[in-house]
N, C-alpha and C positions, 0 to 999 in steps of 0.2 A: 268891531274886533279892532278897529284902532286905537279907542278908548283902552281897551283891554290892554293892548301892547304898552300904551304908554304908562297905563298904570302899573304894569310889571315893570317897566323900565325906571320910573319914578322910584318903587319899593325897592328896586336892586341899587340904586344911588344911593337912596337914604340908608341902606341897609351897610353900603361900602362906605357910607361918611360916618356910622356910627361905629363901628370896627377900626377906622382910623382914628376916631376921638379914643377910643378905649386904648389903642397903641399908644398914644402920644401922652395919655394921662398916666400910662402905666412907664413910659419912658420917663415920665418927669420924677414920677412916684420914686426911682431909683436911680435920679440923679444922671442920667444916661447924655451925653454930646455927640452928636453925629458926626463932628469933626474928627472925634479922637480915634484912637485903634483901639483893638480890643483889650491890651494890657491898659490902657489912660481910663479904661469904663471898668474892666472887672480886675479884683486880683487874682493873678493866674501866675501867684509865685510858688505856687506847690502842684504844679501839672505840666505836664509835657501834653503835647499832641499830635498823631498820626493822621496824614491826609490822604486823599486815595489818588497820587500820581508818584511816578518813580523818583525815587532817592536820587539817581543817577542814572544814566545814557547806560550802564552796563550792568545794574542793578537791578532784581526784579520784586524788588523791596519797596514797599511803601513810604513814603517820605515821612520822619518824624523830626520835630521840632524841639531841642531840648528844653528844661524850664528857665534855664539860663536866657535864652535867645528869647522865648515867647514873653517873658516878662519882664523884659528891657523897656522901662518906659522913656528913655532917652531915644532908640531905634526900635522902636516897637514894631514887630512882626504882625502881619495879615497876608492874606492868601486873597486876590482878586475873585478866584473863583470858587473856594472852597471855605475861607474863613475869612470873616471881616465883618465890618461895621456896617448896619442899616443908616442909609445916608439921611433918611428922613424920622427915624426912632433913634437910632444909636443903640437899639440891640444887635448884639452879637449872633450872627448870622452862622451856622455850619451848612455846610452841603455836602453830598455824597450821590454819585451817580450809580444806576446798575453793574456798571461794566467800569473797572478802573484797578491799578494795582492794590492788593491787599496784605493784610499782616500774614507769615506764614501760616497760622493754624487757622484759618478762615477763610470763605468762598464770598464773603460781602465785605464791600467797601465801606469804608467811615470816614467821617471828619470828626474825630472824637478826643476828648481830653481825659489822660490818665493820672490820677492822684500820684505825685511823686514828694513824701516825707523826706527823702534824703537825696542826697546828688548821684549815688552809684543805684544803677537798676536793681542789682541781685543782693542788695544787703538787706538783711532782716528790718533796719530801720528806715526804711522805704515804704513798709506795708503796716498796717493795721492788723490787730486780733481782738475774740472778745475776752472778757475779765478772768475767766476761769481756764484760759488758754495753759498750760503749763510751763509754757516760759514768755511768759508776757512783757516781764521787762526787757526782753530782749528785741522788741519792736516798739516803730513809731508813735505808736499811740494805742489806746486802750478805747476802742469803738471811733465816734466821731460823728460830724452832722453835714446833713448835705441839702441846701436849699437851694428851689430853683423857680421859677414866674417864665414860663415861655407860652410859645406857641407853636403847633406842626404846622408849617405852610405848605409842605407837599409830600405827598408819596407817591412811588412811580404808578405810570398810567396802564403799566401792562404787567401781566401776571397770571398768574392760575388761581384761581378763589377758593379752590380744594384744598389749597396750600397755605397754611398761618402764617409764612414767612410773607405770602405776596402782600402788596399794598401795605408794608408794615413798616415800622420804622422803632427800634429802641433810643431813648431819650435818656438815660439813666441806670448806671450798673453798678452792683457790686459784684466784683468778681474773685474767686479765690485762687488759689494755686492751680486748679483744674478747672473746678467748676463755679456756677453763679450762685449763689444765694438769695441776687436780685436781679433780675431784669424788667427793666420799664418801657410797656410798650404800646403803641400806639397803631391803628389799621383802620384804614378805611375803603372801603369797596367803593369802584367808580360811578355805582348808579344812586349812591347814597349823598345824602348833603350833611350827615353826622359820620364822625369815626367812633372808635372804641377807644378806651384806654385801660388795660390790663397790667399786672406784674404776674412773676414768676418766680419760683423757688425751684432752683434745681436740685435733684437727690444729689448727695455726695457718696457713694460709695468707694468701699476700701481700693486702693490703686488698683488691684488684679480683676476687678469686675467692672473698671471705667468702663468697657467696651463690651460688656458681658451683655447677653438678652434671656428673656426670659422664656418658658415654653410655647409660648406663642410669636417666638423672635421678635418682641418688644424690649428696647434697651432698658437696663435697667436703670441707667444714668437718665433720667428724664426731666423735664420740665412739669412743675404743678401751676397751673395757671388759675389766675383769680380775675373776676371781673370788677371792676372801679366805676366806669361811664358806660355804658354798653355792653357789646356783648363781642370776644374777643376772636370766636370762630365764626363767623358769619358766613353764610355761602350764597351765590347770585340766587334771585329773587325772595331773599328773607328781607321782613320787614327794615325800614332805615332805624336804627337805633337813637329814638329821640330824645333819649337821656343819656347819650353820647356828648362828644366834643367838636364841633365842626372845626374845619381845616383853617386857620389864620386865629381861631377863638384862644384868647390867653386862660390859661390855666396854672395851676401850682403844685409841687410835690414837694413834700419833705421826707427825707431817710434820717433816720437818728438812730445810732446805737448805741447802749447805755449797758453796760456790765454784759450781759448775755445778749440781751434784748434786743431786736430791733426792731422798731417804731414806724410806720409809714401813715404818713397823712397828705390826702389828695384834695385840692381845694378846685373847683370850679365856681366862675365868677369870683375870683380872689378879687379883694378892695370893693365888693359892691355889698349893699343892705341885706343881700340874699343870697350869701355863699352857700355852697354845697359840699359841706367836707366828710371822707370816708376815711376812717383808721384802720389800721390793723398793727399786730402784733405776733412777732414769731422768736421764740428762742432757738438763736443760732445753736447754742451748744448742744442742746438735748438730743438731736437724732430725732431717727423714726418719725418723721415729718408725716403726719395724716397716716400713721398704720403703716409705711413704707420701710419693712425693717431692714432694708440695705442703706440706708440712710444713716451715715453715722455723725452727721452734721456735720459744724464746721469749727466746734471745739479747738481742734489742734490745728487748725489750717491759718495761714495768714492770708490778708484781703486786700485790696484797694477800692477805692470810687472810680468812675468813669463816667461822664456826662458829654453831652454833642449828639451826634447824628453817627446810628450805626445803622446803615441800610440793611433792611432784611430781604430784599428784591437781589436775585442775583439770575444770572442763565442756567444754572444747575437744573435739570428738569425735577430732581427727586426735591429739592429744597423749596424752589417757588416758582420755576419755571417762569420768569421774567425773561423782558427780550431789551437788550440796547439797542434802540433805535435812534441816541442821541437827546443830547439835552433840549434841542425844540421839541422832540415829540414829546417830554415830559417822566424821561426814564429816570429820574433821580426822587433822593428824599431831602428835604430840607426844613429847618426849626430855628426860629429866633428866640435867643433867650434876653430876656430883661433884668434877672437876677440870676446870680450864680455864685453861691457862697459856699465854701469849704472850712469847716472848724475842725481841727483836730492839733 
């Protein structure tokens, strides 16, 4: 028995050493300095960030750091708990607990970047559109590219496995004026060694139908989910998705909107001699996604990129039924980004 225990310990140490080596190699690849603040390792000049704490003692709003403050390399911004540089690898770390101040239209906390192509939040130049948008010239960009290399380090330790929001975190988005043509989601059940990576397209009905339901009581505005590595909707007792991604394992995604087309590329084992690559394409202007007639598509909508950690676990029983027992109990989400590039 003692030999078996020692063998298991040795295997664990070797696995941990291998992960650390990959992290350092990745950090070196992207020229990350552990002594630098986030804006000194990454170009944050087109981003603002929302963090999971009060903006002021008298406000219920989550804290927002504008792009001027965020990207100032002379007095660079970081937060010791929610947004900081990993002292060993130089990776950009995002953290969001299960319970904290949120943005007005969400129950979920976030430590998440929002693309800002202009200085004023509400002006059209702040956002991008697809090429066939009828007033495309009024906006900040047509399409754009977001590239990220990262690891998801932690998802909530509590939750209801029957809810897809439990044990899940969104690590990248394209957000429209109301809905999201893209959400990239990682989810790992506590009993599993591997987690699942998936993405979703949200149907975009006309404004008067945004909150409407069908004859079965199901919202017309719904996410159409796609598995990438593993399966997004696993329940307790399901087999470990060994084609998925472990916590701490580095992977990559690329989102490229060209013309009217959104092209997605997901890479497992990036930088190795055996990468696993999966790709998808969606015409964002077309509508009627997968035969859903309620979907108008995003031809007439404006959009913006988001990246970081948008924790899908909250204490609402209808969405994820997670708990808030504190950081020490593991009720938070965390991801480390080694690459984050926005080109627009």
